[in-house]
ZALOVEX-959465 format. One record per residue: x, y, z of N, C-alpha, C in turn; residue number from 1; residue in one letter. Coordinates in steps of 0.001 Angstrom, whole numbers. Layout:
ZALOVEX-959465
n.east n.north n.up ca.east ca.north ca.up c.east c.north c.up seq type
X Y Z X Y Z X Y Z NUM A;
...
//
This chain:
ZALOVEX-959465
n.east n.north n.up ca.east ca.north ca.up c.east c.north c.up seq type
844 -1180 0 0 0 0 883 1234 0 1 M;
641 2183 -928 1524 3333 -1016 1258 4329 104 2 N;
2098 5368 176 2024 6309 1281 722 7102 1296 3 N;
214 7414 92 -1037 8181 31 -2170 7397 673 4 I;
-2284 6131 289 -3328 5289 871 -3124 5166 2376 5 I;
-1904 4945 2791 -1623 4769 4212 -2003 6012 5004 6 S;
-1673 7182 4476 -1989 8416 5166 -3494 8617 5277 7 L;
-4204 8384 4177 -5648 8575 4193 -6324 7568 5117 8 K;
-5860 6340 5049 -6444 5322 5918 -6181 5659 7381 9 R;
-4969 6121 7666 -4645 6496 9036 -5501 7647 9527 10 G;
-5802 8603 8640 -6640 9736 9019 -8036 9278 9401 11 K;
-8587 8377 8598 -9949 7930 8866 -10031 7073 10117 12 W;
-9042 6209 10336 -9040 5395 11560 -8917 6290 12775 13 V;
-8037 7297 12694 -7880 8228 13811 -9188 8967 14072 14 A;
-9867 9359 12983 -11146 10034 13137 -12187 9146 13783 15 G;
-12181 7885 13407 -13112 6926 13998 -12881 6804 15489 16 L;
-11626 6615 15880 -11308 6438 17290 -11620 7685 18089 17 L;
-11380 8847 17491 -11595 10094 18219 -13066 10441 18352 18 A;
-13862 10098 17344 -15241 10584 17316 -16304 9528 17555 19 A;
-16042 8249 17188 -17126 7283 17218 -16944 6194 18253 20 L;
-15858 5342 18005 -15766 4093 18753 -17181 3886 19261 21 V;
-17120 4336 18575 -18389 4118 18132 -17853 3914 16735 22 L;
-24337 15642 24556 -23949 16875 24082 -24374 17742 24940 23 T;
-29480 26576 35351 -29237 26924 36796 -30000 25889 37611 24 A;
-29158 24729 38021 -29761 23559 38675 -29104 23319 40021 25 C;
-29820 22680 40905 -29211 22285 42169 -28213 21196 41893 26 S;
-27163 21118 42698 -26048 20228 42416 -25919 19198 43532 27 D;
-26773 18135 43436 -26700 17105 44457 -27084 15773 43854 28 W;
-26632 14691 44470 -26924 13350 43974 -27387 12466 45122 29 T;
-28059 11352 44754 -28543 10442 45780 -28744 9063 45183 30 E;
-28783 8068 46042 -29140 6738 45607 -30630 6561 45846 31 V;
-31351 6224 44808 -32777 6030 44947 -33035 4671 45612 32 E;
-34009 4572 46537 -34930 5605 46972 -34489 6351 48220 33 P;
-33241 6187 48688 -32767 6863 49888 -32429 8304 49553 34 V;
-32985 9257 50264 -32759 10672 49973 -31653 11216 50858 35 A;
-30478 11421 50265 -29349 11968 51001 -28690 13040 50163 36 I;
-28475 14209 50727 -27785 15278 50031 -26297 15043 50170 37 N;
-25676 14494 49083 -24275 14084 49157 -23366 15240 49527 38 E;
-23571 16412 48926 -22679 17533 49155 -22656 17913 50631 39 A;
-23827 17836 51307 -23901 18185 52717 -23420 17052 53602 40 D;
-23961 15873 53402 -23677 14768 54312 -22223 14351 54269 41 I;
-21582 14430 53119 -20184 14032 53007 -19299 14900 53880 42 A;
-19650 16181 54010 -18841 17098 54815 -19295 17137 56271 43 M;
-20603 17107 56499 -21125 17283 57849 -21070 16018 58685 44 Q;
-21212 14864 58031 -21203 13605 58775 -20498 12541 57948 45 N;
-19168 12552 57909 -18410 11605 57077 -18723 10150 57389 46 P;
-18963 9830 58659 -19243 8443 59028 -20569 7974 58427 47 A;
-21578 8846 58494 -22881 8499 57920 -22769 8343 56409 48 L;
-22000 9231 55784 -21835 9162 54338 -21084 7902 53932 49 Y;
-20099 7509 54722 -19365 6276 54432 -20305 5070 54491 50 A;
-21223 5093 55453 -22206 4017 55536 -23143 4018 54346 51 G;
-23518 5213 53902 -24356 5342 52708 -23667 4737 51486 52 Y;
-22384 5046 51302 -21647 4521 50151 -21521 3001 50223 53 L;
-21342 2490 51422 -21257 1029 51578 -22580 379 51191 54 E;
-23693 980 51606 -25008 462 51225 -25236 578 49724 55 N;
-24730 1647 49140 -24871 1860 47700 -24138 767 46918 56 L;
-22918 464 47337 -22152 -590 46650 -22820 -1944 46824 57 R;
-23392 -2173 47989 -24095 -3439 48215 -25348 -3529 47353 58 S;
-26032 -2409 47203 -27224 -2358 46347 -26877 -2760 44916 59 Y;
-25749 -2263 44409 -25380 -2548 43025 -24955 -4006 42827 60 K;
-24607 -4677 43903 -24266 -6099 43818 -25498 -6982 44010 61 K;
-26604 -6367 44425 -27823 -7130 44693 -28639 -7303 43425 62 S;
-29688 -8104 43502 -30598 -8291 42378 -31503 -7070 42285 63 V;
-31440 -6359 41180 -32246 -5168 40970 -32305 -4870 39479 64 H;
-33134 -3932 39091 -33219 -3514 37695 -32063 -2552 37410 65 K;
-31264 -2908 36424 -30035 -2181 36130 -30310 -936 35299 66 V;
-29527 105 35577 -29581 1330 34774 -28235 1530 34070 67 M;
-28281 1591 32731 -27103 1889 31908 -27335 3235 31233 68 I;
-26329 4088 31217 -26465 5380 30547 -25292 5613 29608 69 T;
-25541 6423 28579 -24488 6849 27642 -24194 8312 27929 70 W;
-22933 8603 28261 -22525 9924 28713 -21671 10599 27647 71 F;
-22110 11767 27194 -21377 12515 26168 -20241 13301 26824 72 N;
-19033 12740 26719 -17861 13382 27318 -16983 14040 26255 73 N;
-17614 14647 25255 -16855 15269 24167 -16129 16528 24609 74 S;
-16634 17191 25657 -15966 18395 26157 -14829 18010 27092 75 N;
-13608 18101 26615 -12462 17754 27442 -12079 18877 28395 76 K;
-12622 20065 28133 -12554 21168 29090 -13993 21424 29520 77 V;
-14397 20966 30690 -15804 21009 31082 -16363 22425 31105 78 P;
-17574 22556 30559 -18236 23854 30494 -19223 24051 31639 79 L;
-19696 22958 32226 -20635 23034 33342 -20572 21721 34108 80 S;
-21335 21621 35187 -21371 20389 35969 -21966 19237 35161 81 R;
-22683 19551 34089 -23239 18497 33240 -22147 17697 32547 82 A;
-20931 18213 32503 -19812 17522 31863 -19044 16626 32828 83 D;
-19540 16477 34043 -18838 15696 35059 -19630 14434 35407 84 H;
-18936 13314 35478 -19603 12054 35820 -19895 11927 37310 85 T;
-19245 12729 38131 -19455 12567 39569 -20769 13174 40054 86 D;
-21534 13822 39151 -22851 14312 39549 -23970 13469 38939 87 V;
-23635 12414 38233 -24654 11491 37761 -25360 10854 38958 88 L;
-26619 10482 38822 -27310 9805 39925 -26519 8599 40416 89 P;
-26382 8496 41702 -25540 7458 42291 -25958 6050 41911 90 D;
-27252 5833 41691 -27761 4480 41456 -27554 3976 40042 91 S;
-26985 4793 39165 -26646 4303 37822 -25588 3211 37960 92 I;
-25817 2090 37292 -24907 947 37420 -23735 1024 36453 93 D;
-24007 1403 35198 -22981 1384 34153 -23081 2656 33333 94 I;
-21937 3268 33061 -21881 4471 32228 -21001 4176 31022 95 V;
-21538 4370 29821 -20745 4222 28607 -20254 5601 28183 96 S;
-18937 5770 28150 -18339 7041 27755 -18328 7111 26228 97 M;
-19006 8096 25675 -19217 8156 24234 -17969 8565 23458 98 M;
-16996 9155 24134 -15728 9533 23501 -14590 8982 24370 99 H;
-14273 7701 24196 -13369 7023 25130 -11883 7257 24899 100 P;
-11513 7846 23768 -10092 8006 23446 -9532 9251 24135 101 V;
-8330 9113 24671 -7614 10231 25284 -8462 11017 26284 102 N;
-9012 10347 27280 -9781 11089 28287 -8891 12070 29033 103 P;
-9459 13203 29405 -8723 14197 30185 -8441 13638 31576 104 A;
-7459 14211 32234 -7086 13704 33555 -8238 13823 34542 105 Q;
-9014 14903 34450 -10138 15043 35375 -11162 13931 35150 106 Y;
-11315 13481 33882 -12240 12385 33602 -11757 11093 34243 107 E;
-10472 10811 34087 -9904 9603 34685 -10039 9635 36201 108 L;
-9786 10797 36798 -9872 10927 38252 -11310 10725 38727 109 D;
-12264 11319 38017 -13660 11178 38417 -14142 9751 38231 110 E;
-13754 9122 37128 -14152 7738 36903 -13656 6847 38020 111 M;
-12423 7012 38417 -11855 6176 39480 -12559 6454 40806 112 E;
-12837 7713 41082 -13512 8071 42330 -14918 7484 42375 113 K;
-15679 7654 41291 -17055 7148 41251 -17060 5620 41280 114 V;
-16100 5012 40605 -16011 3549 40593 -15722 3011 41994 115 R;
-14734 3578 42659 -14319 3041 43955 -15320 3357 45059 116 S;
-15916 4557 45016 -16827 4944 46087 -18244 4419 45876 117 E;
-18719 4451 44622 -20130 4155 44357 -20360 2839 43631 118 K;
-19279 2177 43202 -19434 892 42532 -19934 990 41109 119 G;
-19868 2174 40509 -20305 2377 39122 -19257 1843 38161 120 T;
-19677 1174 37101 -18753 665 36091 -18758 1589 34878 121 K;
-17582 1724 34248 -17437 2574 33068 -17004 1733 31875 122 F;
-17734 1873 30782 -17461 1110 29563 -17453 2069 28371 123 V;
-17296 1523 27176 -17401 2320 25947 -17899 1418 24839 124 Y;
-18349 2035 23745 -18963 1296 22637 -17956 967 21537 125 D;
-18152 -187 20911 -17458 -557 19677 -18544 -1038 18731 126 M;
-18852 -224 17717 -20052 -435 16920 -19719 -805 15480 127 N;
-20231 -1946 15026 -19954 -2442 13674 -20468 -1481 12610 128 F;
-21709 -1044 12752 -22301 -170 11733 -21567 1164 11644 129 E;
-21081 1667 12773 -20331 2924 12754 -19008 2748 12012 130 A;
-18349 1623 12240 -17081 1353 11546 -17319 1204 10046 131 I;
-18402 528 9697 -18706 327 8276 -19007 1654 7590 132 K;
-19718 2540 8265 -20021 3850 7700 -18743 4660 7491 133 L;
-17851 4624 8470 -16583 5341 8340 -15783 4796 7162 134 I;
-15799 3478 7001 -15070 2869 5879 -15635 3351 4545 135 Y;
-16952 3367 4436 -17583 3796 3180 -17256 5251 2870 136 E;
-17220 6082 3903 -16850 7475 3702 -15376 7598 3303 137 E;
-14535 6769 3896 -13113 6771 3557 -12904 6380 2100 138 M;
-13595 5340 1656 -13468 4887 267 -13921 5978 -689 139 V;
-15047 6627 -366 -15531 7703 -1227 -14518 8838 -1303 140 A;
-13892 9140 -184 -12876 10191 -156 -11672 9807 -1007 141 D;
-11265 8549 -914 -10124 8080 -1701 -10447 8048 -3189 142 M;
-11660 7652 -3512 -12058 7603 -4921 -12048 9002 -5543 143 E;
-12459 9993 -4765 -12450 11367 -5266 -11032 11870 -5501 144 D;
-10106 11410 -4647 -8730 11890 -4735 -7887 11092 -5717 145 A;
-8351 9895 -6073 -7536 8985 -6884 -7068 9578 -8206 146 A;
-7948 10201 -9000 -7482 10729 -10292 -6401 11787 -10145 147 P;
-6495 12614 -9115 -5532 13687 -8937 -4201 13178 -8394 148 E;
-4268 12195 -7523 -3057 11771 -6833 -2477 10483 -7396 149 E;
-3085 9935 -8424 -2541 8740 -9052 -2649 7500 -8194 150 G;
-3677 7438 -7387 -3865 6281 -6510 -4593 5181 -7258 151 V;
-4052 3997 -7244 -4711 2843 -7859 -5808 2357 -6928 152 A;
-7040 2251 -7433 -8160 1861 -6588 -7972 472 -5989 153 M;
-7185 -347 -6653 -6942 -1690 -6130 -6195 -1658 -4800 154 A;
-5567 -503 -4499 -4787 -404 -3269 -5626 0 -2066 155 E;
-6877 354 -2302 -7753 677 -1178 -8020 -599 -385 156 I;
-7887 -551 938 -8032 -1766 1743 -9427 -2353 1657 157 P;
-9527 -3662 1701 -10822 -4327 1779 -11461 -3996 3127 158 A;
-12788 -4004 3161 -13475 -3648 4400 -13079 -4559 5556 159 F;
-12950 -5851 5294 -12610 -6782 6366 -11248 -6439 6964 160 V;
-10292 -6071 6126 -8971 -5690 6634 -9064 -4424 7481 161 D;
-9828 -3467 6989 -10034 -2225 7737 -10726 -2515 9067 162 F;
-11716 -3408 9040 -12458 -3784 10244 -11537 -4410 11280 163 L;
-10707 -5340 10845 -9776 -6011 11766 -8807 -5004 12384 164 V;
-8237 -4127 11550 -7298 -3127 12051 -7959 -2209 13073 165 D;
-9184 -1796 12774 -9889 -868 13655 -10236 -1519 14983 166 T;
-10775 -2734 14930 -11121 -3458 16159 -9889 -3659 17037 167 V;
-8765 -3960 16401 -7530 -4174 17163 -6972 -2890 17768 168 N;
-7465 -1737 17313 -7091 -471 17932 -8084 -48 19014 169 Q;
-9336 -474 18865 -10371 -83 19823 -10303 -900 21112 170 I;
-10142 -2200 21008 -10191 -3064 22182 -9162 -2718 23258 171 L;
-7918 -2395 22891 -6925 -2089 23932 -7226 -854 24764 172 P;
-8189 -34 24341 -8536 1145 25126 -9025 756 26517 173 L;
-9657 -409 26634 -10190 -845 27924 -9084 -983 28956 174 A;
-7984 -1572 28565 -6858 -1751 29473 -6081 -443 29646 175 R;
-5919 293 28550 -5119 1515 28579 -5702 2553 29526 176 K;
-7039 2699 29505 -7669 3742 30313 -8505 3175 31462 177 Y;
-8314 1911 31760 -8966 1258 32901 -10491 1296 32840 178 S;
-11038 1103 31629 -12477 922 31529 -12828 -474 32042 179 Y;
-14069 -640 32473 -14498 -1929 33024 -14960 -2906 31953 180 D;
-15081 -2444 30707 -15491 -3348 29643 -15944 -2578 28418 181 G;
-16607 -3292 27506 -17046 -2697 26245 -18480 -3122 25926 182 I;
-19141 -2278 25140 -20437 -2623 24571 -20209 -2918 23096 183 I;
-20538 -4131 22676 -20346 -4555 21291 -21642 -4311 20522 184 I;
-21614 -3327 19628 -22807 -2968 18873 -22835 -3647 17508 185 G;
-23914 -4394 17237 -24028 -5104 15957 -25494 -5353 15643 186 Y;
-25977 -4746 14556 -27355 -4980 14116 -27428 -6056 13046 187 K;
-26438 -6087 12154 -26407 -7124 11134 -27547 -7019 10142 188 G;
-27933 -8162 9617 -28990 -8241 8614 -29863 -9455 8886 189 K;
-31135 -9327 8580 -32077 -10413 8809 -31606 -11694 8114 190 N;
-31401 -12732 8894 -30888 -13993 8367 -31836 -14604 7336 191 I;
-33128 -14435 7553 -34123 -15049 6665 -34054 -14486 5252 192 L;
-33493 -13303 5114 -33441 -12648 3805 -32083 -12812 3115 193 H;
-31215 -13660 3683 -29879 -13832 3127 -29807 -15030 2191 194 M;
-29079 -14860 1086 -28738 -16022 279 -27395 -16551 784 195 D;
-26887 -17626 187 -25669 -18260 689 -24461 -17332 611 196 E;
-24392 -16546 -450 -23256 -15629 -599 -23258 -14586 521 197 A;
-24448 -14078 837 -24542 -13090 1914 -24220 -13714 3267 198 E;
-24657 -14949 3488 -24337 -15630 4744 -22835 -15776 4917 199 K;
-22155 -16137 3837 -20705 -16264 3905 -20052 -14919 4200 200 Q;
-20580 -13858 3567 -20024 -12526 3783 -20210 -12087 5225 201 L;
-21420 -12257 5760 -21675 -11829 7136 -21015 -12740 8156 202 Y;
-20772 -13986 7788 -19982 -14860 8658 -18568 -14322 8773 203 T;
-18025 -13854 7659 -16697 -13251 7665 -16680 -11990 8524 204 T;
-17717 -11167 8379 -17808 -9950 9192 -17855 -10277 10683 205 Y;
-18677 -11252 11033 -18816 -11610 12442 -17515 -12155 13020 206 E;
-16819 -12955 12242 -15537 -13496 12723 -14527 -12386 12943 207 K;
-14547 -11392 12033 -13592 -10294 12141 -13954 -9344 13273 208 A;
-15232 -9105 13470 -15670 -8123 14465 -15904 -8756 15833 209 F;
-16823 -9701 15875 -17192 -10305 17155 -16193 -11377 17565 210 I;
-15677 -12122 16590 -14714 -13173 16914 -13473 -12627 17593 211 G;
-12966 -11500 17096 -11789 -10879 17721 -12130 -10402 19130 212 I;
-13339 -9857 19290 -13758 -9401 20614 -13871 -10572 21593 213 A;
-14391 -11687 21127 -14476 -12871 21990 -13094 -13351 22402 214 E;
-12187 -13372 21447 -10817 -13778 21755 -10187 -12819 22757 215 D;
-10422 -11529 22565 -9919 -10517 23501 -10488 -10751 24896 216 W;
-11771 -11080 24960 -12412 -11293 26255 -11833 -12516 26968 217 H;
-11455 -13522 26209 -10833 -14697 26813 -9540 -14314 27537 218 E;
-8830 -13350 26959 -7549 -12913 27542 -7723 -11760 28528 219 R;
-8940 -11233 28613 -9230 -10122 29525 -10545 -10403 30234 220 N;
-10582 -11501 30939 -11826 -11958 31549 -12308 -11045 32675 221 S;
-11445 -10146 33143 -11871 -9199 34173 -12685 -8049 33594 222 D;
-12731 -7954 32269 -13502 -6910 31609 -14857 -7466 31165 223 K;
-15913 -6710 31413 -17245 -7163 31028 -17517 -6843 29565 224 M;
-18351 -7649 28932 -18829 -7341 27591 -20357 -7327 27622 225 I;
-20911 -6394 26855 -22351 -6222 26739 -22665 -6186 25251 226 I;
-23680 -6897 24841 -24084 -6878 23429 -25210 -5883 23247 227 F;
-25126 -5081 22188 -26205 -4164 21842 -26529 -4306 20356 228 E;
-27798 -4489 20052 -28179 -4613 18644 -29317 -5588 18473 229 G;
-29248 -6354 17371 -30303 -7310 17043 -29713 -8713 17131 230 Y;
-29811 -9348 18284 -29189 -10656 18468 -29753 -11731 17546 231 P;
-30992 -11552 17089 -31610 -12527 16195 -30905 -12585 14844 232 Q;
-30115 -11554 14527 -29419 -11512 13238 -28026 -12137 13289 233 N;
-27591 -12533 14452 -26277 -13155 14566 -26298 -14566 13988 234 L;
-25346 -14868 13135 -25213 -16228 12616 -24592 -17138 13667 235 L;
-23678 -16598 14439 -23074 -17324 15559 -23402 -16554 16835 236 N;
-24213 -17135 17684 -24725 -16436 18850 -23939 -16709 20132 237 K;
-22755 -17281 20020 -21989 -17655 21211 -21614 -16442 22065 238 S;
-21467 -15272 21457 -21092 -14073 22203 -22139 -13705 23241 239 I;
-23386 -14113 23009 -24483 -13688 23876 -24398 -14318 25257 240 L;
-23966 -15565 25329 -23825 -16220 26625 -22737 -15568 27467 241 E;
-21777 -14951 26807 -20674 -14297 27518 -20996 -12854 27861 242 K;
-22101 -12357 27340 -22476 -10960 27562 -23266 -10817 28861 243 S;
-22901 -9825 29643 -23620 -9582 30896 -25056 -9178 30629 244 S;
-25264 -8395 29570 -26596 -7943 29204 -26720 -7919 27682 245 Y;
-27965 -7960 27209 -28269 -7840 25789 -29175 -6623 25636 246 I;
-28634 -5562 25050 -29377 -4314 24905 -30105 -4303 23561 247 I;
-31392 -4104 23605 -32205 -4021 22396 -32522 -2549 22124 248 I;
-31981 -1972 21041 -32260 -565 20733 -33754 -341 20538 249 P;
-34309 631 21254 -35748 880 21174 -36059 2358 21098 250 S;
-35150 3122 20496 -35426 4543 20305 -36540 4752 19283 251 T;
-36892 3685 18547 -37981 3764 17574 -39345 3510 18210 252 D;
-39359 3144 19476 -40614 2754 20131 -41457 3983 20454 253 A;
-42699 3953 20022 -43620 5045 20312 -44613 4705 21398 254 G;
-44537 3467 21891 -45423 3035 22975 -44895 1733 23552 255 N;
-45545 1243 24582 -45087 28 25254 -45245 -1205 24370 256 S;
-46235 -1200 23488 -46436 -2347 22597 -45230 -2543 21688 257 A;
-44636 -1440 21237 -43455 -1540 20383 -42256 -2070 21156 258 K;
-42149 -1722 22424 -41078 -2285 23256 -41217 -3803 23322 259 L;
-42440 -4256 23557 -42686 -5702 23623 -42368 -6367 22297 260 S;
-42740 -5728 21204 -42460 -6277 19878 -40958 -6412 19645 261 Y;
-40196 -5383 20014 -38743 -5426 19813 -38104 -6586 20569 262 N;
-38579 -6823 21783 -38020 -7931 22569 -38440 -9272 21978 263 I;
-39686 -9401 21597 -40154 -10668 21039 -39436 -11007 19736 264 M;
-39109 -9983 18938 -38372 -10214 17698 -36971 -10733 17990 265 A;
-36390 -10278 19100 -35033 -10702 19461 -35008 -12040 20183 266 A;
-36138 -12415 20767 -36180 -13582 21648 -36355 -14878 20848 267 N;
-35305 -15240 20117 -35339 -16444 19284 -34402 -17490 19884 268 V;
-34397 -18660 19297 -33539 -19741 19777 -32074 -19303 19743 269 E;
-31377 -19599 20825 -29966 -19252 20914 -29694 -17923 21581 270 G;
-30767 -17145 21866 -30613 -15855 22540 -31075 -16001 23989 271 V;
-30190 -15802 24967 -30601 -15901 26377 -31721 -14912 26674 272 P;
-32742 -15366 27358 -33925 -14531 27586 -33954 -13914 28984 273 S;
-32821 -13987 29688 -32807 -13548 31083 -32007 -12269 31316 274 D;
-31613 -11559 30259 -30727 -10406 30452 -31006 -9252 29486 275 R;
-32248 -9116 29056 -32578 -8040 28119 -32609 -6672 28802 276 Y;
-32114 -5691 28082 -32231 -4288 28470 -32694 -3523 27238 277 I;
-33607 -2612 27408 -34029 -1764 26293 -33367 -395 26443 278 I;
-33021 219 25323 -32401 1550 25371 -33301 2561 24667 279 S;
-33467 3726 25301 -34302 4796 24764 -33532 6113 24847 280 V;
-34090 7146 24230 -33438 8450 24176 -33993 9398 25243 281 E;
-33129 10316 25673 -33606 11444 26469 -34219 12486 25534 282 T;
-34920 13422 26121 -35494 14530 25348 -34367 15422 24838 283 V;
-34491 15889 23613 -33474 16736 23002 -33424 18111 23671 284 S;
-32240 18721 23679 -32090 20084 24187 -32519 21112 23146 285 L;
-32735 20658 21917 -33200 21529 20841 -34706 21761 21016 286 D;
-35101 22982 21302 -36508 23274 21549 -37388 23024 20330 287 K;
-36771 23033 19153 -37535 22786 17932 -37809 21289 17724 288 E;
-37054 20446 18425 -37216 18993 18304 -38214 18519 19352 289 D;
-39419 18252 18919 -40482 17845 19853 -40782 16352 19740 290 V;
-39916 15598 19071 -40149 14162 18890 -39133 13306 19633 291 K;
-37856 13701 19583 -36822 12898 20235 -37095 12782 21730 292 T;
-37094 11558 22225 -37287 11331 23650 -38731 11253 24093 293 G;
-39664 11332 23134 -41085 11222 23465 -41706 10024 22753 294 Y;
-42762 9490 23331 -43533 8459 22664 -44477 9114 21646 295 W;
-45191 8298 20926 -46010 8778 19816 -47098 9748 20252 296 A;
-47514 9695 21512 -48566 10605 21978 -48054 12026 22147 297 D;
-46730 12213 22051 -46159 13540 22159 -46098 14086 23566 298 G;
-46504 13294 24539 -46543 13733 25942 -45649 12866 26824 299 V;
-45784 11550 26684 -45036 10626 27527 -43558 10621 27159 300 T;
-42716 10872 28124 -41280 10776 27881 -40900 9306 27754 301 R;
-40051 9004 26783 -39666 7618 26531 -39013 6994 27755 302 A;
-38198 7761 28465 -37519 7242 29658 -38539 6841 30713 303 V;
-39535 7680 30924 -40556 7383 31933 -41415 6192 31527 304 T;
-41923 6221 30290 -42763 5125 29824 -42041 3794 29807 305 G;
-40778 3797 29379 -40008 2556 29305 -39718 2006 30693 306 A;
-39429 2881 31653 -39133 2403 33011 -40362 1765 33647 307 S;
-41533 2287 33321 -42768 1680 33834 -43033 342 33160 308 Q;
-42724 257 31855 -42906 -1000 31127 -41968 -2080 31658 309 W;
-40762 -1698 32034 -39786 -2663 32558 -40366 -3442 33727 310 V;
-41191 -2801 34542 -41712 -3421 35759 -42939 -4298 35526 311 M;
-43453 -4352 34293 -44596 -5224 34007 -44175 -6689 34030 312 L;
-45148 -7585 34123 -44861 -9013 34052 -44623 -9425 32595 313 N;
-43508 -10081 32336 -43159 -10543 30995 -42984 -12060 31061 314 H;
-43875 -12781 30419 -43938 -14234 30584 -42783 -14979 29930 315 D;
-42375 -14578 28745 -41411 -15372 27975 -39976 -14875 28057 316 D;
-39757 -13813 28796 -38413 -13252 28903 -38333 -12382 30156 317 Y;
-37118 -12044 30540 -36896 -11175 31693 -36255 -9871 31227 318 S;
-36709 -8778 31772 -36121 -7475 31488 -35210 -7102 32647 319 I;
-33926 -6975 32350 -32932 -6728 33395 -32821 -5262 33763 320 A;
-33305 -4372 32876 -33184 -2959 33207 -33408 -2066 32011 321 G;
-32867 -858 32093 -33115 191 31115 -31816 890 30757 322 L;
-31697 1302 29487 -30565 2104 29044 -31040 3465 28565 323 G;
-30298 4518 28900 -30672 5879 28515 -29549 6489 27690 324 I;
-29858 6833 26446 -28896 7466 25551 -28815 8966 25848 325 K;
-27609 9529 25694 -27395 10969 25884 -27954 11448 27216 326 N;
-27564 10770 28272 -28117 11080 29589 -27817 12514 30019 327 V;
-26740 13108 29493 -26387 14485 29882 -27557 15439 29711 328 N;
-28380 15218 28673 -29494 16131 28406 -30451 16230 29585 329 N;
-30508 15169 30384 -31432 15138 31513 -30907 15937 32702 330 D;
-29655 16355 32632 -29086 17168 33718 -29857 18472 33869 331 Y;
-30229 19056 32726 -30799 20396 32724 -32285 20353 33056 332 F;
-32580 20556 34324 -33959 20519 34790 -34095 21512 35944 333 N;
-35075 22353 35864 -35223 23412 36868 -35435 22840 38256 334 I;
-36253 21800 38357 -36623 21268 39664 -35506 20433 40291 335 A;
-34765 19679 39444 -33827 18707 39999 -32968 18166 38882 336 R;
-31672 18122 39049 -30825 17598 37982 -31094 16105 37794 337 I;
-31046 15673 36539 -31283 14268 36175 -32613 13751 36742 338 Y;
-33631 14580 36679 -34905 14206 37282 -35506 12953 36662 339 R;
-35565 12881 35320 -36198 11730 34674 -35398 10447 34909 340 C;
-34089 10574 34925 -33246 9402 35189 -33496 8884 36597 341 T;
-33547 9793 37552 -33808 9393 38945 -35194 8756 39081 342 R;
-36186 9380 38436 -37542 8835 38511 -37598 7438 37892 343 D;
-36866 7244 36791 -36854 5932 36140 -36256 4876 37059 344 A;
-35184 5235 37759 -34554 4291 38690 -35539 3948 39808 345 I;
-36233 4950 40306 -37221 4695 41357 -38388 3869 40860 346 S;
-38803 4102 39611 -39886 3293 39043 -39501 1826 38977 347 N;
-38255 1576 38593 -37805 196 38418 -37435 -476 39742 348 M;
-37011 316 40715 -36587 -214 42009 -37270 575 43125 349 N;
-38591 415 43264 -39323 1199 44260 -38906 843 45672 350 P;
-38968 1838 46535 -38616 1611 47937 -39697 764 48600 351 S;
-39307 -86 49553 -40302 -904 50238 -41258 -45 51052 352 P;
-42529 -454 51077 -43539 278 51829 -43461 -98 53304 353 K;
-43543 901 54159 -43482 650 55593 -44863 762 56200 354 K;
//
């Protein structure tokens, strides 16, 4: 591969790692349903606060409905408290850092503090569709430049080679920055609609993407893996048994019936039915966007409706919890920071009645 191709390929891989790997409130946090003002109690009664943290860590080890959030940490110089992970609701179990490469020192310090004190785990995403999109954009860029720079199109890397190289750069981030694991994102294609040639192609993709991740997990068993996507589309479903949770994307859901449909579509032979999590969006900060984060009625917030649905009886499968995309948006609330996130946690894990 000549230098031009190498440089362009390096630019796109760097862009992928940097951007994808795949935005006036009171400032206090608490573990639901226990109401404790952390800022006050930590200073005024350290012993009581230490007991609170011990109970919090025990809670996260107990059987409960799990909360996973995606945190937009693109601002490496924080602009407000919304850019800090230490003000996230204490009861959040797992936080996926949306920009995991080269975290600032304050991010590393906060992650370690929140992990050690509150038992919160920090992960990041590795998404097949995002890598494929970046590759397609890279190829288009190279094709445009080829006539001017004398680049032979045959020298453009095959997607599988690009995929392998990219995955091998993404996975080591977990060890390098002390993340607790990764979320493996893969939607794939409906198996029923594949001919033999397509099956062979997607088998190759899965071996390159998921197979490498499985091998990595064998050598890094202290790191958790979570699957996100459409498990019914996997030709080889072995990764699912090794996954702590199976996240079913449900940002398309406009009501509880659609949530049920998404799970039933995924609940096929070979897919464990005891660890499903649904993921929904927060409300957009764009005042002109009146659809993102709402159900079809235009009133019910997806986070609220989904958390209530999680607690219903589900005969053929178990719902392990809820995932919230772009959780930072929920910080901005006049009455209480992260109000909807806190309410969702309380909905899923109500306090015992006395």
